[in-house]
N, C-alpha and C positions, 0 to 999 in steps of 0.2 A: 504494500500500500504506500502511496506517495505521501510524504510528510509535507504538511502545509505550514508555511511561514506565517503564523498568526500575528506576530508582531508587525509584519509588513501590511497585512490586510487590515488590522485594527488601526494602524497609523494612517492608512489610506481612507478608510470609510467605516464608521461604526455600523451604518445601515447594511453595507455589504457583509460585514461580519455576522450580523444577526440573520441575514438571509442564508449565509453559509451554514450557520449553526442549525437553523430550521431544517435544512436539507440533511445534515448529519443526524439529527434526531429522527427524521422520517426514515432514514436508513439504519436506525438503531446503532449508530456509531457514537455511543455515549462518552467514551473516554476522550475521543477527539473533540467532541462538542464541549466537554468540560474544560479541556485545555484552551479552547477558543474563548469560552466564557471567562476563564481566569484572566486571560490576557486583556480582554475587553474591560473587565472590572478594574484591573490595574491601570489601564490607560485612562479610563474615566475618572478614577480617583486622583490620578496625577493631574489631570486637567482641572479638576475642582481645586486642588491645592494651589496650582499655579494661578488660578483665578482669584483665590482669596489673597494670595501674596501680592498679586498685581493691584487689586483694589485697595489693600491696606497701604501699599506704597503710594498709590495715587492720592489717597486721603491724606496721608502724612505730608506728602509734597505740598499739597494745597494749604495745609495748616502751617507749614513752615513759611510759605509765601505770605500767608495771612499775617503771621507774626512779624516778618521782616520787611514786608512791602505794604504797610498800612495805607499808604497814599494811593495804591493801585487796586484796592479792594473793589469788587464789583458784584452785581447780582449773579453773574455767571459763576463766580467763585462760590457764593452761597449755595447755588443750585448744585454745583459739583459736590460740595461737602455733603449736602442732604442726600443726593442721589447715591453717592458712593457709600455712605453709611447704610442706606437701604439695601444696596447690593450685598454688602458684607453681612447685614442682618439676614437677608434671604439665603445666602450661601450657608450661614451657620444654622439656619432653621432646617434646611434640607440635608445638611451633612452633620449629623449629631456628633461626629468625631471632632468637629471644629469647636471644641470647648474653649473657654477662656484660657485654660492652661496651654492649649495648642497655639492659640493666638499669641500668647506671651512667649512661646518658644520661637516663633518666627519674627517677633517684634523687632529685634535688633537688626536683623538682615533687611527687613522692610524699611526701617529707619535709615540705615546706611544708604540704601538705594534711593530713598526719598531725598536725602541730602544731595546726592549726585544729580538727581533730576531737578531739584529746586535750583541748584547752582546753574544748570543749563538754562532753565526757564528764566532765571534772573540775569542771565548773560554774565555770569561771573567766570573769570578765568581761573586756571589752576593756581595762579599767584595770589588771587584774592582769598583772604582768610575768611572762612565760613565754617564755624564750629558751633552749631546751635545746641542749646541745652536740649536734653531729651524731652520728648513729648510724653505726657502722662496718659493713662487710660481715660481719665475724665476729659482731658483736652481732645482726645481723638474721638471718643464715643458719646460723651455726655454734654459737654459745654455747648452753649448756643452761639452761633455765629450769625450776626445780623449787621446790616449796614447802619 
């Protein structure tokens, strides 16, 4: 029997993976179907983790800009903060493994990435000193940001 490269299929299309698994189940190829489902599950979980990290970084970047560019605050920044908080809340709701402890574990990496993105957005060069104080949980998730 030909071995299927499930990593490649999953990376190409989740829908194609599901279709292939259905065919395997119809053919009673349960072990191969299980292998495909395991690969699909891992890929989807990784995508959700990347999404949470990306949204947390995006939120922190906007909060750093809020803190350091008060004269440039706008309603679009407020909307971005509100929308990104909602995205994170929704991700955490649908992925119970995204506990507060999990978020705290990725916090520093997201913050470091946010600093780099904020520097780029604020057009700071490598020579410009930008070492912001850490953001607290309250600043990121609870404080209100209004114009």
